[in-house]
C-alpha positions in Angstrom: 19.7 9.2 -26.9 21.4 9.5 -23.5 18.7 11.8 -22.3 16.1 9.1 -23.1 18.1 6.5 -21.3 18.3 8.8 -18.2 14.6 9.2 -18.3 14.1 5.4 -18.5 16.6 4.9 -15.6 14.7 7.5 -13.5 11.4 5.8 -14.3 12.9 2.4 -13.2 14.2 4.0 -10.0 10.8 5.5 -9.2 9.1 2.1 -9.7 11.7 0.4 -7.6 11.5 2.9 -4.7 7.7 3.0 -4.7 7.2 -0.8 -4.6 3.5 -1.9 -4.2 4.3 -3.4 -0.9 5.0 -0.2 1.1 1.3 0.7 1.8 1.1 -1.0 5.3 4.4 0.5 6.4 3.5 4.1 5.3 0.1 3.7 6.9 1.6 2.6 10.2 4.1 5.5 10.2 1.2 7.9 9.7 -0.8 6.1 12.4 2.0 6.3 14.9 2.6 9.9 14.1 -1.0 11.4 14.0 -3.0 9.3 16.4 -2.9 8.6 20.2 -0.7 5.6 19.3 2.2 8.1 19.3 2.1 7.8 23.1 3.3 4.2 22.8 7.0 3.5 23.7 9.3 4.0 20.8 10.8 0.5 21.1 7.3 -1.0 20.8 6.4 1.1 17.7 9.7 0.1 16.1 9.1 -3.5 16.8 5.7 -3.4 15.2 7.1 -1.5 12.2 9.9 -4.1 11.9 7.4 -7.0 12.0 5.1 -5.4 9.3 8.2 -4.6 7.2 9.3 -8.2 7.3 5.9 -9.7 6.3 4.8 -7.1 3.8 8.0 -6.0 2.1 11.1 -8.1 2.8 9.5 -11.6 2.7 7.3 -11.1 -0.4 10.1 -9.3 -2.2 12.5 -12.1 -1.5 10.1 -14.9 -2.4 9.0 -13.2 -5.6 12.6 -12.7 -6.6 13.2 -16.4 -5.9 10.2 -17.4 -7.9 11.3 -15.3 -10.8 14.8 -16.8 -10.7 13.5 -20.4 -10.6 11.2 -19.6 -13.6 14.1 -18.0 -15.5 12.2 -14.8 -16.2 13.4 -11.3 -16.4 11.6 -8.5 -14.6 10.0 -7.4 -17.8 8.8 -11.0 -18.5 7.4 -11.2 -15.0 5.3 -8.1 -15.6 3.3 -9.9 -18.3 -0.4 -10.3 -17.3 -0.5 -14.1 -17.4 2.7 -14.3 -15.2 1.6 -11.9 -12.5 -0.7 -14.3 -10.7 2.3 -16.1 -9.0 3.6 -12.9 -7.3 0.0 -11.9 -6.4 -0.5 -15.3 -4.6 2.9 -15.0 -2.8 2.2 -11.5 -1.6 -1.4 -12.2 -0.5 -0.2 -15.2 1.6 2.5 -13.1 3.2 -0.2 -10.4 4.1 -2.5 -13.1 5.5 0.2 -14.4 7.7 1.0 -10.8 8.8 -2.7 -10.1 9.8 -2.9 -13.5 11.6 0.3 -12.8 13.5 -0.8 -9.3 14.6 -4.1 -10.7 15.8 -2.4 -13.5 17.7 -0.1 -11.0 19.4 -3.1 -8.8 20.2 -1.5 -5.8 18.5 -3.7 -2.7 18.4 -6.7 -3.1 16.1 -5.9 -0.1 13.9 -2.5 -1.7 13.1 -4.2 -4.9 11.8 -6.8 -2.8 9.9 -4.0 -1.2 7.8 -2.5 -4.5 6.8 -6.0 -5.9 6.2 -6.7 -2.9 3.9 -3.5 -3.6 2.0 -4.5 -7.2 1.7 -7.9 -6.3 0.3 -6.2 -4.1 -2.3 -4.0 -7.1 -3.3 -6.9 -9.5 -3.6 -9.0 -7.2 -5.7 -6.1 -6.4 -8.0 -5.3 -10.1 -8.3 -8.9 -10.9 -9.3 -9.0 -8.0 -11.8 -5.6 -9.2 -13.2 -7.3 -12.4 -14.5 -9.0 -10.3 -17.1 -7.2 -7.0 -17.2 -3.6 -5.9 -16.2 -4.0 -3.3 -13.6 -1.3 -1.2 -12.0 -0.5 -2.4 -8.4 2.0 0.4 -8.0 -0.7 3.1 -8.3 -3.2 0.8 -6.4 -0.7 0.9 -3.5 -0.3 4.7 -3.5 -4.1 5.0 -4.0 -4.4 2.9 -0.8 -2.1 5.3 1.0 -4.4 8.2 0.0 -7.5 6.2 1.1 -6.0 5.3 4.5 -5.0 9.0 5.1 -8.5 10.1 4.2 -10.1 7.7 6.7 -7.7 8.2 9.5 -8.0 12.0 9.2 -11.7 11.5 9.8 -11.2 9.1 12.7 -8.4 11.0 14.5 -9.3 14.6 13.4 -6.1 15.8 11.8 -5.8 17.9 8.6 -4.6 15.6 5.8 -4.6 18.2 3.0 -0.8 18.6 2.7 -0.2 14.9 3.0 -2.8 14.1 0.4 -1.3 16.7 -1.9 2.1 15.0 -1.5 0.6 11.6 -2.2 -1.2 12.8 -5.3 2.0 14.3 -6.7 3.9 11.1 -6.0 1.0 9.1 -7.6 1.3 11.3 -10.7 5.1 10.7 -10.9 4.7 7.0 -10.3 1.9 6.6 -12.8 4.0 8.4 -15.4 6.9 6.2 -14.7 4.9 3.0 -15.2 3.6 4.3 -18.5 7.0 5.4 -19.7 8.3 1.9 -19.0 5.3 0.6 -21.1 4.1 -1.5 -18.2 0.6 0.1 -18.1 -1.7 2.3 -20.0 -3.3 5.5 -18.6 -6.6 3.7 -17.9 -4.7 0.9 -15.9 -2.8 3.5 -13.9 -5.9 5.6 -13.0 -8.0 2.5 -12.3 -5.3 1.2 -10.0 -5.3 4.4 -8.0 -9.0 4.5 -7.6 -9.3 0.9 -6.7 -6.5 1.2 -4.1 -8.2 4.3 -2.6 -11.6 2.7 -2.3 -10.4 -0.7 -1.1 -8.1 0.8 1.5 -10.7 3.2 2.9 -13.3 0.4 3.0 -10.9 -2.1 4.5 -10.0 0.2 7.4 -13.6 1.1 8.1 -15.1 -2.4 7.9 -12.3 -4.4 9.5 
């Protein structure tokens, strides 16, 4: 019994660490590491990362937590399909404000394209959620894989080892979501594929 509890705790920890909101931040870290943008001053890069972190992770997480508390729902209750639209709307609005702010400040185009790709993933998942509960966790990590794939083509670096790491993490995360009975295998796989395609298309088209 204790072993089963430990597994559940581990699954919850994985779900908490790999929140669906991390896609833009991970994408930016990769961009600042592998592209010519690594020549930018460290202070500037940290400022952009802090700004994106605020709008795409800190602010939506706080607002969704506040929304859940005002509704009197537990985390498990919030995960029900019909109650997920509120968090989707909150996160989408935060991402829209982030893209608008980056554009207004004339931050480099590739930075805005990453946030836009993550926004596209959120919008598509929200639309699908009207009919079918899809995994935003695996959609986010699928988006990381898609962004890596596209930026590897654009900037000419070898993404194999990074993609292998992302795929391993995606497997762990998908397993955790199924163990917590939040998603089925089809919802986990569909989330990853949608995240991959939307992120790749968003970066290319933006």
